[in-house]
C-alpha positions as CSV (number, residue, x, y, z in Angstrom):
1,M,-16.4,-65.9,-38.8
2,P,-14.2,-66.1,-35.7
3,L,-14.9,-63.5,-33.0
4,F,-11.3,-62.5,-32.6
5,H,-10.3,-62.0,-36.2
6,P,-6.7,-60.7,-36.4
7,R,-7.7,-57.5,-38.3
8,R,-10.6,-56.8,-35.9
9,L,-8.4,-57.5,-32.9
10,A,-5.8,-55.0,-34.2
11,V,-8.5,-52.3,-34.6
12,L,-9.7,-52.9,-31.1
13,L,-6.2,-52.6,-29.7
14,C,-5.6,-49.4,-31.6
15,V,-8.9,-47.9,-30.3
16,A,-8.0,-48.9,-26.7
17,A,-4.5,-47.4,-27.1
18,V,-6.0,-44.1,-28.4
19,C,-8.5,-44.0,-25.5
20,V,-5.7,-44.6,-22.9
21,Y,-3.5,-41.9,-24.5
22,A,-6.4,-39.4,-24.7
23,E,-7.3,-40.0,-21.1
24,K,-3.7,-39.7,-19.9
25,H,-3.2,-36.6,-22.1
26,A,-6.4,-35.0,-20.6
27,A,-5.2,-35.8,-17.1
28,S,-1.8,-34.3,-17.7
29,I,-3.5,-31.1,-19.1
30,A,-5.8,-30.9,-16.1
31,T,-2.8,-31.0,-13.7
32,M,-0.7,-28.5,-15.6
33,S,-0.1,-25.2,-13.7
34,I,-0.5,-21.8,-15.4
35,P,3.3,-21.3,-15.7
36,E,3.6,-24.6,-17.4
37,I,0.8,-23.7,-19.8
38,E,2.7,-20.5,-20.6
39,D,5.9,-22.4,-21.3
40,K,4.0,-24.7,-23.6
41,L,2.5,-21.7,-25.5
42,Q,6.0,-20.4,-26.1
43,E,6.7,-23.5,-28.1
44,C,4.1,-22.5,-30.7
45,P,5.6,-21.3,-34.0
46,L,3.3,-18.3,-34.2
47,I,4.2,-17.3,-30.6
48,Q,7.9,-17.6,-31.4
49,D,7.4,-15.3,-34.4
50,L,5.7,-12.8,-32.2
51,N,8.5,-13.0,-29.7
52,N,11.1,-12.4,-32.3
53,Y,9.2,-9.4,-33.6
54,K,8.8,-7.9,-30.1
55,T,12.5,-8.4,-29.4
56,A,13.5,-6.8,-32.7
57,T,11.2,-3.8,-32.4
58,S,11.6,-3.0,-28.7
59,R,14.8,-1.5,-27.4
60,V,15.2,-1.6,-23.7
61,T,17.9,0.7,-22.2
62,S,19.1,1.0,-18.7
63,T,17.7,4.3,-17.2
64,L,18.6,6.2,-14.1
65,T,15.3,5.0,-12.5
66,S,16.3,1.3,-13.1
67,R,19.8,1.9,-11.7
68,I,18.4,3.5,-8.6
69,F,15.9,0.6,-8.1
70,S,18.6,-2.0,-8.7
71,F,20.7,-0.3,-6.0
72,L,17.8,0.1,-3.5
73,F,16.3,-3.4,-4.1
74,P,19.1,-5.8,-5.0
75,S,17.8,-9.1,-3.7
76,T,14.8,-11.5,-3.4
77,P,11.2,-10.3,-2.9
78,A,11.4,-10.9,0.9
79,I,14.6,-9.0,1.4
80,N,13.4,-6.2,-0.9
81,A,10.1,-5.9,1.0
82,L,12.0,-5.5,4.3
83,L,14.3,-2.9,2.8
84,A,11.3,-1.0,1.4
85,T,9.7,-1.1,4.9
86,L,12.8,0.6,6.3
87,Y,12.8,3.2,3.6
88,I,9.1,4.2,4.2
89,S,9.4,4.1,8.0
90,G,12.8,5.6,8.8
91,P,13.3,8.8,6.9
92,P,9.7,10.2,7.5
93,N,10.1,9.7,11.2
94,F,13.6,11.3,11.3
95,L,12.2,14.3,9.5
96,L,10.0,14.9,12.6
97,A,13.1,16.2,14.3
98,L,13.1,19.2,12.0
99,C,9.4,20.0,12.6
100,P,8.5,22.7,15.1
101,P,6.1,21.5,17.8
102,N,3.5,24.1,16.8
103,I,3.3,23.1,13.1
104,D,-0.1,23.5,11.5
105,P,-1.1,20.3,9.5
106,A,-3.4,22.4,7.3
107,S,-0.2,23.9,5.8
108,L,0.6,20.5,4.3
109,S,-2.2,20.5,1.8
110,V,0.1,20.7,-1.2
111,M,2.2,17.7,0.1
112,V,-1.1,15.9,0.7
113,A,-2.2,16.5,-2.9
114,F,1.2,15.2,-4.1
115,A,0.7,12.0,-2.0
116,V,-2.8,11.6,-3.4
117,G,-1.5,11.7,-6.9
118,G,1.1,9.1,-6.0
119,L,-1.3,6.7,-4.3
120,L,-4.0,6.9,-7.0
121,G,-1.3,6.7,-9.7
122,D,0.2,3.6,-8.2
123,T,-3.2,2.0,-7.8
124,L,-4.6,2.8,-11.2
125,F,-1.4,2.6,-13.3
126,H,0.2,-0.4,-11.7
127,L,-1.7,-2.4,-9.0
128,L,-5.1,-2.9,-10.8
129,P,-3.5,-3.9,-14.2
130,E,-1.1,-6.2,-12.4
131,I,-4.0,-7.8,-10.4
132,F,-6.2,-8.6,-13.3
133,L,-3.8,-9.0,-16.3
134,G,-0.3,-9.3,-14.9
135,E,2.8,-7.5,-16.0
136,D,4.3,-7.3,-19.4
137,A,7.3,-9.6,-20.1
138,P,10.0,-7.7,-22.0
139,E,11.4,-10.7,-23.8
140,H,8.2,-12.4,-25.0
141,V,4.5,-11.9,-25.5
142,R,2.0,-12.9,-22.8
143,F,-1.5,-14.3,-23.0
144,V,-4.0,-14.2,-20.2
145,L,-5.9,-17.4,-19.3
146,V,-9.4,-16.3,-18.2
147,E,-10.6,-18.5,-15.3
148,P,-14.1,-18.8,-14.0
149,N,-14.5,-16.8,-10.7
150,R,-11.0,-15.5,-10.8
151,N,-11.9,-11.8,-11.5
152,L,-14.8,-12.1,-9.1
153,L,-12.4,-13.2,-6.2
154,L,-10.0,-10.4,-7.0
155,G,-12.8,-7.8,-7.0
156,V,-14.0,-9.2,-3.6
157,A,-10.5,-8.8,-2.2
158,I,-10.3,-5.2,-3.4
159,M,-13.7,-4.5,-1.7
160,V,-12.6,-6.2,1.5
161,G,-9.5,-3.9,1.7
162,F,-11.7,-0.8,1.1
163,V,-14.3,-1.8,3.6
164,T,-11.7,-2.7,6.2
165,F,-10.4,0.9,6.2
166,V,-14.0,2.1,6.3
167,A,-14.6,0.1,9.5
168,M,-11.3,1.3,11.0
169,D,-12.1,4.9,10.3
170,K,-15.7,4.6,11.5
171,G,-14.6,2.8,14.7
172,L,-12.1,5.6,15.5
173,R,-14.7,8.3,14.9
174,I,-17.1,6.6,17.3
175,A,-14.3,6.2,19.9
176,T,-13.3,9.8,19.7
177,G,-16.8,11.3,19.5
178,G,-16.7,12.0,15.8
179,E,-13.2,13.4,15.4
180,G,-11.9,10.5,13.4
181,H,-8.3,10.0,12.2
182,S,-7.9,13.5,10.7
183,H,-4.8,15.5,10.3
184,D,-6.7,18.8,10.5
185,H,-6.7,20.0,14.0
186,G,-7.2,23.4,15.6
187,H,-4.3,25.2,17.3
188,G,-5.9,28.1,19.0
189,E,-4.8,29.1,22.5
190,L,-7.1,28.3,25.4
191,E,-8.3,31.3,27.4
192,V,-10.5,30.7,30.4
193,V,-12.4,33.6,32.0
194,K,-13.9,32.6,35.3
195,P,-16.0,35.1,37.4
196,V,-15.4,34.9,41.2
197,G,-17.7,36.6,43.7
198,K,-21.1,38.1,43.4
199,G,-20.5,40.5,40.5
200,S,-18.9,40.1,37.1
201,A,-16.6,42.4,35.2
202,L,-18.7,41.7,32.2
203,E,-21.6,43.5,33.9
204,D,-19.5,46.6,34.8
205,S,-19.3,49.6,32.7
206,P,-16.5,50.1,30.2
207,A,-15.1,53.0,32.2
208,K,-14.8,50.8,35.3
209,S,-13.3,47.9,33.5
210,T,-10.5,49.9,32.0
211,R,-9.4,51.0,35.5
212,S,-8.9,47.5,36.8
213,R,-5.5,46.5,38.2
214,K,-3.7,43.2,38.1
215,S,-2.7,41.4,41.3
216,K,0.4,39.2,41.8
217,G,-1.6,36.0,41.4
218,G,-2.7,36.9,37.9
219,N,-6.2,38.0,38.9
220,E,-7.8,41.2,37.8
221,I,-9.6,43.2,40.6
222,G,-12.2,45.7,39.4
223,N,-13.6,48.7,41.2
224,S,-16.6,46.6,42.2
225,G,-14.4,44.1,44.1
226,T,-15.0,41.3,41.6
227,E,-12.1,39.1,40.8
228,L,-11.6,37.5,37.3
229,Q,-9.3,34.5,36.9
230,V,-7.7,34.7,33.4
231,V,-5.6,31.7,32.3
232,K,-3.7,32.1,29.0
233,E,-1.8,29.5,27.1
234,Q,-3.2,26.8,29.4
235,K,-1.6,23.4,28.8
236,E,-4.0,21.2,30.6
237,I,-5.2,18.8,28.1
238,N,-8.8,17.6,28.1
239,A,-9.3,13.9,28.7
240,S,-11.0,13.4,25.4
241,V,-8.1,15.0,23.6
242,K,-5.7,12.7,25.4
243,L,-7.9,9.7,24.4
244,A,-7.9,10.9,20.8
245,G,-4.1,10.9,20.9
246,Y,-3.7,7.4,22.1
247,L,-6.4,6.1,19.8
248,N,-4.6,7.8,17.0
249,L,-1.4,5.8,17.9
250,I,-3.5,2.6,17.7
251,A,-4.9,3.6,14.3
252,D,-1.4,4.5,13.1
253,F,0.0,1.1,14.2
254,T,-2.9,-0.7,12.3
255,H,-2.4,1.5,9.3
256,N,1.3,0.7,9.2
257,I,0.5,-3.0,9.3
258,T,-1.4,-2.6,6.0
259,D,1.6,-0.6,4.6
260,G,3.8,-3.6,5.4
261,L,1.4,-6.0,3.7
262,A,1.5,-3.7,0.7
263,M,5.3,-3.9,0.6
264,A,5.3,-7.7,0.7
265,S,2.5,-8.2,-1.8
266,S,3.8,-5.7,-4.3
267,F,7.4,-7.1,-4.4
268,Y,6.1,-10.7,-4.7
269,A,4.0,-9.5,-7.6
270,S,6.8,-7.9,-9.5
271,P,9.8,-5.6,-9.0
272,T,8.1,-2.7,-10.8
273,I,5.0,-2.9,-8.6
274,G,7.2,-3.1,-5.5
275,A,9.3,0.0,-6.5
276,T,6.3,2.2,-7.4
277,T,4.4,1.2,-4.3
278,T,7.4,2.1,-2.2
279,V,7.6,5.5,-3.7
280,A,3.9,6.1,-3.4
281,V,3.7,5.0,0.3
282,F,6.9,7.0,1.1
283,F,5.5,10.3,-0.1
284,H,2.2,9.5,1.6
285,E,3.9,8.9,4.9
286,I,5.6,12.3,5.2
287,P,2.4,14.4,5.6
288,H,0.8,11.6,7.5
289,E,3.6,11.4,10.1
290,V,3.7,15.2,10.4
291,G,-0.1,15.4,11.0
292,D,0.0,12.6,13.6
293,F,3.0,14.3,15.2
294,A,1.0,17.6,15.6
295,L,-1.9,15.7,17.1
296,L,0.3,14.0,19.7
297,I,1.7,17.4,20.6
298,Q,-1.8,18.6,21.1
299,S,-2.6,15.6,23.2
300,G,0.1,16.5,25.8
301,F,3.1,14.6,24.4
302,T,6.5,16.4,24.4
303,K,8.4,16.5,21.1
304,R,10.7,13.7,22.2
305,Q,7.7,11.5,23.4
306,A,5.8,12.2,20.2
307,M,8.8,11.1,18.1
308,G,9.3,8.0,20.2
309,A,5.6,7.1,19.8
310,Q,5.9,7.5,16.0
311,F,8.9,5.1,15.9
312,V,6.9,2.6,17.9
313,T,4.0,2.7,15.5
314,A,6.5,2.2,12.7
315,L,7.0,-1.3,14.0
316,G,3.6,-2.1,12.7
317,A,4.9,-1.8,9.2
318,L,7.7,-4.3,10.0
319,L,5.1,-6.6,11.5
320,G,2.8,-6.3,8.4
321,T,5.8,-7.0,6.1
322,L,6.7,-10.2,8.0
323,I,3.0,-11.3,7.9
324,G,2.9,-10.7,4.2
325,I,6.1,-12.6,3.6
326,A,4.8,-15.6,5.6
327,V,1.5,-15.6,3.7
328,Q,3.3,-15.4,0.3
329,E,5.9,-18.1,1.2
330,Y,3.6,-20.6,3.0
331,G,0.2,-19.8,1.5
332,G,1.1,-19.2,-2.1
333,S,0.9,-22.8,-3.5
334,G,-2.8,-23.3,-3.4
335,G,-3.7,-23.3,-7.0
336,E,-0.5,-24.4,-8.6
337,G,0.6,-27.4,-6.7
338,A,0.3,-31.1,-7.5
339,G,-3.5,-31.0,-7.7
340,G,-3.6,-28.7,-10.8
341,R,-4.4,-25.2,-11.7
342,F,-8.0,-25.2,-10.4
343,D,-7.4,-26.5,-6.9
344,G,-7.1,-23.0,-5.4
345,L,-9.8,-20.7,-4.0
346,M,-13.2,-21.4,-5.5
347,G,-11.7,-23.7,-8.2
348,T,-9.2,-21.1,-9.5
349,S,-5.5,-20.9,-9.5
350,L,-5.6,-18.1,-6.8
351,S,-4.1,-18.7,-3.4
352,W,-4.4,-16.7,-0.2
353,G,-1.1,-15.0,-1.0
354,D,-2.6,-13.7,-4.3
355,M,-5.3,-11.9,-2.3
356,L,-2.8,-9.5,-0.6
357,L,-2.2,-7.3,-3.6
358,P,-5.9,-6.6,-4.4
359,F,-6.5,-6.1,-0.6
360,T,-3.7,-3.5,-0.8
361,A,-5.3,-1.8,-3.8
362,G,-8.6,-1.5,-1.9
363,T,-6.9,0.2,1.1
364,F,-5.0,2.6,-1.3
365,L,-8.3,3.5,-3.0
366,Y,-9.8,4.4,0.4
367,V,-6.7,6.4,1.6
368,G,-6.3,8.2,-1.7
369,T,-10.0,9.2,-2.0
370,V,-12.3,9.0,1.1
371,A,-9.6,9.6,3.7
372,V,-7.7,12.5,2.1
373,I,-9.8,14.1,-0.7
374,P,-12.2,15.8,1.8
375,E,-9.2,17.6,3.3
376,L,-8.3,19.0,-0.2
377,L,-11.9,20.1,-0.7
378,E,-11.8,22.5,2.3
379,T,-11.9,26.1,1.2
380,G,-11.6,29.5,2.9
381,K,-13.4,32.8,2.2
382,D,-10.6,34.4,0.2
383,R,-11.3,33.3,-3.4
384,G,-8.0,34.5,-4.8
385,V,-6.0,32.6,-2.2
386,E,-8.1,29.5,-2.6
387,L,-7.8,29.5,-6.4
388,K,-4.0,29.8,-6.1
389,K,-3.9,27.0,-3.5
390,T,-6.2,24.8,-5.7
391,A,-3.8,25.3,-8.7
392,Q,-0.9,24.3,-6.6
393,Q,-2.8,21.2,-5.3
394,F,-3.7,20.1,-8.8
395,A,-0.1,20.6,-10.0
396,A,1.2,18.6,-7.1
397,M,-1.3,15.8,-7.7
398,A,-0.3,15.7,-11.4
399,T,3.3,15.5,-10.4
400,G,2.7,12.7,-8.0
401,A,0.8,10.7,-10.6
402,G,3.4,11.5,-13.2
403,I,6.2,10.0,-11.1
404,M,4.2,6.8,-11.1
405,L,4.3,6.7,-14.9
406,L,8.2,6.8,-15.0
407,P,8.7,3.0,-14.3
408,G,5.9,2.1,-16.7
409,R,7.8,-0.7,-18.3
410,G,9.7,-3.6,-16.7
411,V,12.6,-2.6,-14.6
412,H,15.9,-3.8,-16.1
413,L,18.9,-3.7,-13.9
414,D,22.5,-3.2,-14.9
415,G,24.9,-6.1,-15.5
416,G,22.5,-7.9,-17.9
417,F,20.2,-9.1,-15.1
418,D,16.6,-8.9,-16.2
419,Y,14.9,-8.3,-12.9
420,G,11.4,-8.8,-14.1
421,R,12.2,-12.1,-15.9
422,E,14.2,-13.5,-13.1
423,M,11.6,-12.6,-10.5
424,G,9.0,-14.3,-12.7
425,L,11.1,-17.4,-12.7
426,Y,11.4,-17.2,-9.0
427,N,7.6,-17.0,-8.6
428,I,7.1,-19.9,-11.0
429,E,9.6,-22.1,-9.1
430,R,8.4,-21.1,-5.7
431,R,4.7,-21.7,-6.5
432,S,5.2,-25.0,-8.3
433,K,6.2,-26.9,-5.2
434,G,6.9,-30.5,-5.9
435,R,7.3,-29.7,-9.6
436,A,10.5,-27.8,-9.8
437,D,13.9,-27.3,-8.2
438,Q,15.3,-23.8,-7.6
439,E,18.9,-22.9,-7.6
440,V,19.9,-19.4,-6.3
441,I,23.1,-18.0,-7.6
442,G,24.3,-14.8,-5.9
443,P,22.1,-12.2,-4.2
444,T,20.3,-11.2,-7.4
445,K,20.3,-14.0,-10.0
446,I,17.8,-16.8,-9.8
447,K,18.3,-19.7,-12.1
448,G,15.4,-22.1,-12.6
449,R,15.8,-25.8,-13.4
450,R,12.4,-27.3,-14.1
451,R,11.6,-31.0,-13.4
452,I,8.1,-32.0,-14.3
453,R,6.7,-35.0,-12.7
454,D,4.9,-37.6,-14.8
């Protein structure tokens, strides 16, 4: 029987062709990015039926919130992040012009509670779900591809953000002798009583002390000849208080950098996350800026100098936003480039740009809990007043969290432009470098034209 029988040769050729096709098909699957896998899933008949059902049963209407967001954030993630930075930095600083120099930060407890509700609401309702699961797509169903080590890396980034603020707060407390970056500062007048001479008026009898007379220099001369130097409303600032003021400016600048990172990471994640984060940070900045303004006044700054210093620290937010944009634009193709979906950090599809949003969530968790909650837990001796204040604080906190629930679904802008969908296409095209071409039409619409390499 000949070795190369025609039928046997045909079988061998078929087996070889199947092996080559299987190997090529496996290689193509290994190099597919997650957006490409999602596109392939949408071709499944069952998925298409689910999409049709979702479209038929969900009615999306243009709301006042969506129209406001479309007006405030009309462009790409980078431009919107810069606009959001201006929104959170400008108005709170201009409001300082209306603040009296002797304002007591303790009177801002209700506003602080409102800010806590906004920060925690944004973190728990939007940031954490977006980090681990992504955002709902209004026009089709979404499936989450579980990757090894992905959730672990995201959790580490959240912890790094939290611990970073712990280290900043601890370092500031050490530098200021235990005062820390607090907005609760005393405002009592300084009165110094200094005995001069051998005797002291405190040792005289009450009858003698009431017959004392005041000299032109401001000294009191008792019957015993003892002079007392009384200095009221003294404005000489202790050196440690001045140091605390300058260290507070440094801490504010650093804190504002993280706010800028939050703006960039949130808008590159989704428009809804960006909008809610902007609202949360804005309402947090108002009591924060007022408290820092009061501390600077205590540290010897004039009102004009304190306002100028606050505007300088606001530049930190702009710097943070630019850093975040750079990381997203130039560090966001790690796991979805030509090498496949598992060529990112620790064999996942995550890139360094994807770490910014969980880092932001960690910083928000610290600010909304450890940094602010102790201030809300402070109580006085009057139980009735404290119960009333506590009720107001809880109502303000619930209001702040409730505002974060308003844009719970995807933000849809007027004019038929689906902001969430188009920004998703923008991220797909941007991250799949070498695999897609991107054509930008107008300031808001982004049209993707995919070209997959063999």
